[in-house]
N, C-alpha and C positions, 0 to 999 in steps of 0.2 A: 504494500500500500504506500501511496505517496505521502511524504511528510507534509503536514499542514502548516503553512506560514502563520506567524502570530497575528497578522492582520486579516486573516481569513477564517470564517466560521462555516462549518458544514452543518446544514439543517436538514432533517428528515421532515419535509412538509406533509402535514396530515391532509386527509381528504376534506373537502368542503370549504376551504379558505383560499383566497387568492395569494399570488406571490407578493402583491403589495401589502396584504395583511401581515405576512411574515416580516417584511421590512419595517412596517409601522410598529409591530410588537417589539422587535429587537431595538429599534431606535428609542422606544420608551424605556426598555429595561436597561440598555447600555448607556443611555443619556449621551448619545453622539449625534452629530449633525451629518457627517459624510458617511453614507452607507448605501449600498446597492447590491444587485445580484447579477449572476452571470447566466441568465436564461429563465424565462417564464415557464411556470407550470400552471395548467388550467386548474380551476377549483376541483374538478373531478379526477385530477391526477395527484398522486402522492410521490414522495421520494426525494432524491438528493437535490438540494439547492446550494450553490456556492455563494456565500455572502461576503462582500468585502467591506471592511470598516476602516475609515480614515485613509491611510496610505494604501490599504488593500484595494480600494476602489480603482486604483491605477492598473491592477492586475486583471480586472474583470473581463475586458475585451479579449485578452489572451485566453482566458478560461472559457469564454463563450464560444470560441472557435474550436475547442477540443471535441473529439468524437464522443458520442454518448451511447449508453446501453440502456434499453428499456425492456421491461416485461409487460406485454400487452395481452389482454383478453379480448378476443374479437368475436362478435356475433355474426354468424353466417346465416343469412335469410332475411335480413332487414336493413334498409337504408333510410337515413333520416336527414332532415334539413341541416342539422349541425354535425353530421357524421359521427355522433356519439348517442348515448341513450337519452339525452335531455331533449332532443329535437322531435319535431313532428314526423311521423312515418310517411315517407315518399313511396316506398316500394317494399313489399314483403312476400314471402313464399314459404312453403313448408320444405324443410330440409330433413330427409329421413336418415341419411348417413353420409359420412365423408370418408373417402379412402385415404388413409394415412400416407401411403406411398405417393399419391397424386399431390396431396398438400405439401409434402416435403419437396417434391419436384418443382412445384410452382414457387415455393419460397426460395429455392436455389436459383430459379430463373429471375428472381427480383434483385439479386445481388448485382451491384453496379450502379450506374447513374440512370435514374428514371426521371422523366419530365412529366409531372403530375399536377392536377389542379389542387389548390389549397382551399379549404372550407372558408366560405364567406363569414363564418363565425370565428375565424382565427384572429389573433392579435396582430397579424401582418398589416402594415399601414399603406395607405395611398393618400396623397395630398395631406400628409401629416395626421391623418385620423385612422384609427383601427377599423378594419373591415367589419368586425362584429358590432361596432356602434352603429354603422350605417345599416346593417341588416336588422338590428333591433328597432330601428326607427321605421322599419317597413320598406326601406329602399332595397333595390335588387341589383347590387353591383355585380359586374362580371367576375366570376371566380378567377383569381390570379393563378397563373401557372408558373412553376419554377422547377429547376433541377434539384433532385434529392438523391443523395448518395447512400446506398446500403452496403455496408461492408460484410455483414453476416445476417442471415435470417434463419432461425432454427425453431422447429416445432418442439414445444415442451410436452404438450399432451392435447388430446381431443377430449374435451370435458363431457360430462353427462348432458344429454339433450334436455332442453327446457323450453316450454311454450312453443313447440314445433320448430325450434331453431337449434342449430349446433354452435358450440362455442369452442374456440381454439385458444390455447395459451402459447404465445410465441415470444421469443427474444429477438430484438432488433438491435444491431450495432450500426450506428448511422453517423453521417457527417453533420456538421452544424447546419441549421436551417431546414432539417428534414421534419416533416409533420407526420406523426404516427397515424393520425386519423386518415390521412391520404393513403398511407400504406395499407391500412385495414380495408379501405374501399377497393384498392387495386388488387389485393389478394382475392377479395370476393369476385371481382370481374374475371380474374384468371381462372377461378373455380367455377364460374358460370352462375353466380348468385349475387344478390345485393348483400352488402355487408356494412358494418359500422363498428366503431370502437365501444367496448363495454367497460373496461377498466384499464388504467395505465399507471405504471410505477417506474420512475427513473432510478436505475440501479447504480449507474456509474457515469462519471464525467472525466475523461482522460484516465488517470490512475487513481482519482478520488472515488471511494466507494461509499455507498449509503450506510454500510456498517460502521463507518467512522463518524457518522453524523449524530448531532444532538436532536433529541425530540423537542418539540416546541409546544408549550402550553399557552394557548391564546386566551387572554382574559376577555370576558364579554363586556 
């Protein structure tokens, strides 16, 4: 495991709060002015956040560009407006079973650089404003498309069928700027089904691991 610099704090972000909530809570507890993080996690995602305090904020861009490892649970058989379980259902179907060999083959085929659409409910910006803010106002911006790099994609398990959908647990090792929701939908397309992200946990950034991180208790 990589040694943690004194001006860097590793946080295991819990589900249900924003990355800004993490920073706000730490600023209050540490009583510092200069504080930031090296990569947003959605409220529905948990896991490793790298936080820089004072001089550590100068290291954040470098850390933001590091490769990341995620553990994702993917729902096969349903696609939503947000590409995760929070959105309205756009398409659904019954999935009786999935062939493990085929899933592994398609994941192998996803390794490399993929040009994929990004959810309009992402934090990606256009004209200085996040796409998700436009979408929540009822606007219909054209989904941005970007290159995403997948170093490794491995099937952990095919989970028990629920509500006529199949669920896969997958680890993705990816380059900076890769959206796992986009990879979830792409895997579904390759398997011939609509798909979305069910759960997401960031396990590693560069050589920093979530096992090194502190838990955060957010005061209400």
